[in-house]
C-alpha positions as CSV (number, residue, x, y, z in Angstrom):
1,M,7.2,-1.6,-14.9
2,P,4.2,0.7,-14.9
3,V,4.3,3.8,-12.6
4,Y,1.3,3.9,-10.2
5,N,0.0,6.9,-8.2
6,Y,-0.2,5.8,-4.6
7,N,-1.4,9.1,-3.1
8,K,-4.7,7.6,-1.9
9,L,-2.8,4.7,-0.4
10,R,-0.4,7.0,1.4
11,G,-3.3,8.9,2.9
12,L,-5.0,5.8,4.2
13,I,-1.7,4.6,5.7
14,R,-1.3,7.9,7.6
15,E,-4.9,7.7,8.7
16,H,-4.8,4.1,9.9
17,F,-1.2,3.5,10.9
18,G,0.4,6.9,11.4
19,T,3.7,6.0,9.8
20,L,4.9,4.1,6.8
21,D,7.1,2.1,9.1
22,N,4.1,0.9,11.2
23,Y,2.3,-0.1,8.0
24,A,5.3,-1.9,6.6
25,D,5.5,-3.9,9.8
26,Y,1.8,-4.7,9.6
27,I,2.0,-6.1,6.0
28,G,5.3,-7.9,6.8
29,I,7.9,-6.1,4.8
30,S,10.7,-3.7,5.6
31,Y,10.4,0.1,5.3
32,T,12.8,0.0,2.4
33,S,10.7,-2.6,0.5
34,L,7.6,-0.5,1.1
35,Q,9.4,2.6,-0.3
36,D,10.3,0.5,-3.4
37,R,6.6,-0.4,-3.8
38,L,5.3,3.1,-3.3
39,N,7.9,4.4,-5.8
40,S,6.8,1.7,-8.4
41,R,10.2,0.0,-8.3
42,L,8.6,-3.2,-7.1
43,P,5.0,-4.4,-7.3
44,F,2.8,-5.1,-4.3
45,K,2.3,-8.8,-3.8
46,Q,-1.2,-10.3,-3.5
47,D,-0.8,-11.1,0.2
48,E,0.4,-7.6,0.9
49,I,-2.7,-6.2,-0.9
50,E,-5.0,-8.6,1.1
51,K,-3.4,-7.5,4.4
52,S,-3.8,-3.9,3.3
53,I,-7.5,-4.3,2.5
54,K,-8.1,-5.6,6.1
55,G,-5.8,-3.2,7.9
56,L,-6.8,-0.1,6.0
57,K,-10.4,-1.0,5.9
58,I,-10.5,-0.7,2.1
59,N,-13.8,-1.5,0.3
60,P,-12.9,-4.2,-2.3
61,K,-14.5,-2.1,-5.0
62,D,-11.9,0.6,-4.4
63,I,-8.8,-1.7,-4.8
64,D,-8.2,-0.5,-8.4
65,I,-8.2,3.2,-7.5
66,I,-5.9,2.7,-4.5
67,F,-3.4,0.1,-5.9
68,F,-3.6,0.5,-9.7
69,A,-4.2,4.2,-10.4
70,K,-1.7,5.6,-13.0
């Protein structure tokens, strides 16, 4: 599995949700599952990305640099 750089995503999570736990609850996964995704052990699912776009107020043109940066 490819390793992605989620630094921008982590910054947006802190800005909009305060904690990783709050963000995990919002997208409907456990904190542990979120950590697995942020450490590239599991991929983000499409519905999780869609919820993130809404909750983090991500411009759709920025999806690649936030979720798929290597």
